[in-house]
C-alpha positions as CSV (number, residue, x, y, z in Angstrom):
1,M,7.3,-35.4,-9.4
2,I,6.0,-31.8,-8.7
3,D,3.5,-30.6,-6.8
4,A,1.4,-28.7,-9.1
5,S,0.1,-26.5,-6.1
6,R,3.5,-26.0,-5.1
7,L,4.4,-24.5,-8.1
8,G,1.4,-22.7,-8.5
9,R,2.0,-20.9,-5.0
10,W,6.1,-20.3,-5.9
11,W,5.3,-19.1,-9.2
12,A,2.6,-16.6,-7.6
13,T,4.8,-15.3,-5.5
14,V,8.1,-14.7,-7.5
15,E,5.7,-13.1,-9.6
16,I,4.2,-10.6,-7.0
17,F,7.8,-10.0,-5.5
18,V,9.2,-8.7,-8.6
19,I,6.0,-6.5,-9.8
20,A,6.0,-4.9,-6.2
21,A,9.9,-4.5,-7.1
22,V,9.0,-2.9,-10.1
23,L,5.9,-0.8,-8.4
24,L,7.7,0.6,-5.4
25,I,10.4,2.3,-7.2
26,L,7.7,3.6,-10.0
27,V,5.3,4.8,-7.0
28,R,7.9,6.6,-4.9
29,L,9.2,8.8,-8.3
30,A,5.2,9.9,-9.2
31,I,4.9,10.4,-5.1
32,R,6.6,13.7,-5.1
33,R,4.8,15.1,-7.8
34,T,1.6,13.4,-8.4
35,P,-1.4,13.4,-6.1
36,L,-2.8,10.9,-4.3
37,P,-5.7,9.8,-6.4
38,E,-4.2,9.9,-9.6
39,I,-1.2,7.5,-8.2
40,R,-4.0,5.1,-6.9
41,S,-6.1,4.8,-10.0
42,R,-2.2,4.5,-12.4
43,I,-1.5,2.1,-10.2
44,A,-4.8,0.0,-10.5
45,A,-4.6,0.3,-14.5
46,R,-1.4,-1.5,-14.3
47,T,-2.2,-3.8,-11.9
48,P,-5.4,-6.0,-13.3
49,R,-6.5,-8.5,-11.3
50,G,-5.0,-11.9,-12.1
51,A,-5.9,-15.7,-11.2
52,T,-10.0,-15.8,-10.4
53,R,-8.9,-16.8,-6.7
54,A,-6.2,-15.1,-4.2
55,R,-3.4,-17.4,-4.8
56,L,-1.6,-15.9,-2.0
57,P,-3.6,-14.8,1.4
58,A,-3.2,-11.5,2.0
59,S,-0.6,-11.5,4.9
60,E,2.6,-13.2,2.6
61,I,1.3,-10.2,0.2
62,G,2.7,-7.7,2.6
63,R,5.9,-9.5,4.0
64,L,6.4,-9.3,0.1
65,V,5.9,-5.8,-0.3
66,S,7.7,-5.1,2.5
67,A,10.6,-7.6,1.7
68,V,11.4,-6.1,-1.2
69,G,10.8,-2.4,0.2
70,R,13.7,-3.0,3.0
71,R,15.4,-4.3,0.0
72,L,15.4,-1.2,-2.3
73,P,17.7,1.8,-0.5
74,G,15.4,4.5,-0.3
75,I,12.3,3.3,-1.8
76,G,11.1,1.9,1.4
77,T,8.3,4.1,2.8
78,C,4.9,3.5,4.4
79,L,3.5,5.7,2.0
80,T,4.6,3.3,-1.0
81,H,4.4,0.0,0.7
82,A,0.7,0.8,1.5
83,L,0.2,1.9,-2.2
84,V,2.0,-1.1,-4.0
85,T,0.5,-3.7,-0.8
86,E,-3.2,-2.4,-1.6
87,A,-3.3,-2.2,-5.7
88,L,-1.7,-5.9,-4.8
89,L,-4.0,-7.1,-2.8
90,R,-6.8,-6.3,-5.4
91,R,-5.4,-8.0,-7.9
92,E,-5.0,-11.2,-6.2
93,H,-9.0,-10.9,-5.2
94,H,-8.3,-9.7,-1.4
95,A,-10.4,-6.2,0.0
96,A,-7.7,-3.7,0.6
97,Q,-8.0,-0.4,2.6
98,L,-5.6,2.0,2.4
99,V,-5.3,4.4,5.7
100,V,-3.6,7.6,6.1
101,G,-3.2,8.7,9.7
102,I,-1.3,11.0,12.0
103,K,-0.1,11.7,15.2
104,R,0.3,14.1,17.5
105,G,3.2,13.7,19.8
106,H,3.6,16.4,22.9
107,G,5.2,19.8,22.1
108,S,6.7,18.0,18.6
109,R,5.9,17.8,15.3
110,P,3.0,15.6,13.8
111,S,4.4,12.2,11.7
112,A,1.9,10.9,9.1
113,H,1.7,6.7,8.9
114,A,0.4,5.1,6.0
115,W,-1.2,1.3,6.5
116,V,-3.8,-1.3,4.3
117,T,-6.1,-3.7,6.1
118,S,-7.7,-6.5,4.8
119,D,-10.6,-8.4,6.8
120,D,-9.9,-5.6,9.1
121,V,-6.2,-7.0,9.8
122,V,-3.5,-4.5,9.4
123,V,-1.4,-6.6,6.2
124,V,1.5,-3.8,5.9
125,G,2.7,-0.7,8.0
126,A,1.2,-2.1,11.6
127,A,3.0,0.0,13.8
128,A,3.2,-1.0,18.4
129,D,1.4,2.8,18.6
130,L,-0.6,2.2,15.4
131,G,-4.2,2.6,18.1
132,R,-2.4,6.7,18.6
133,F,-2.9,7.3,15.0
134,T,-6.1,9.9,13.9
135,P,-7.3,8.8,10.2
136,L,-7.3,11.6,8.2
137,A,-8.0,9.6,5.2
138,V,-9.5,5.7,4.9
139,G,-10.9,4.4,1.4
140,R,-11.1,1.5,-0.1
141,D,-11.3,3.2,-3.5
142,S,-9.9,6.3,-4.8
143,S,-13.2,8.4,-4.7
144,T,-12.5,8.5,-0.8
145,L,-9.4,10.3,-0.6
146,R,-10.4,12.5,-3.9
147,S,-12.9,14.0,-1.5
148,F,-10.3,14.0,1.6
149,A,-8.1,15.9,-1.0
150,A,-10.6,18.5,-2.3
151,N,-12.0,18.8,1.2
152,N,-8.5,19.8,2.6
153,P,-6.4,21.9,0.6
154,R,-2.6,20.8,0.1
155,S,-3.7,17.0,1.4
156,D,-2.1,16.2,-1.0
157,D,1.7,17.7,0.0
158,R,0.9,16.3,3.5
159,I,0.2,12.9,2.3
160,A,2.6,12.8,-0.3
161,N,5.6,13.7,2.8
162,I,4.6,10.6,4.6
163,S,7.5,8.6,5.1
């Protein structure tokens, strides 16, 4: 006999995997021509909350998005992973915070990185030197990033070029 809870978890995993694949492609296409806050609101509108409680742990959702991103050539940037993970965490009733940071190297060009935390744990975008990144924009909702963009001309261009 099939255990209903295992079947439910399996189905949730498959569902998140497929949704992540579609969203990663759509976000990657949109990122070059659409401001970040608008992308976030469009994703949120297309990923309404699912079940009444979380079916998968936040860390599992992050692993699924990363796994899909590794299998789609040219799609798997930190920003696309972060945007999709944030939306899927919220869909599954988890706290999610998108962080976009910059790191200045010694005499080199600055580099940017995006990651998502859930309950103060990095779910996607963890890096060995994550502590060296200075957050430029931190947001639980679009208003925080929208105000950052309004106060920093061309910030959407800088954020859109995160790899």
